[in-house]
N, C-alpha and C positions, 0 to 999 in steps of 0.2 A: 448452535454451537455444539460439536460432539466431543463428549469427554471419554475418550477411549483409552483406557489404562494399557492397552496392548500397544498403541501407538505412542511413541516417545514425543514429549513436548517439544524438544529441541528441533524436531522435524517440522512441526507446523509453525514454529515461531519465526524462522528465517523467511519462510514463504510470505507470512503477513507482513513482515518488516520490509520485504522488497516491495510488496504491492503498496505499502504506505509510501515508501520512498518514491516509487514511480509516481504516484498520485500527487505527491508533494512537488516533484520536479515539474510535472505538467502544469500544475497550478502556478509555479513560480514563472515558467515559460509564458504562460497565458497573461500573468501580470506584466511581465517585461514587455510583451507585444502589445499590451493595452487591450486585451480582449477577455471579457468575463463571461463569454457565451458558454464555454466548455465548463462543466462543473466536475 
């Protein structure tokens, strides 16, 4: 984790939230399809 005072926090925050949302979406789809192979 890099703590760069030059880079604004809001710039890194949205990216992490998008990645988390994508992972959550994929997990939900996997559960719906009944497949827990992909983590």
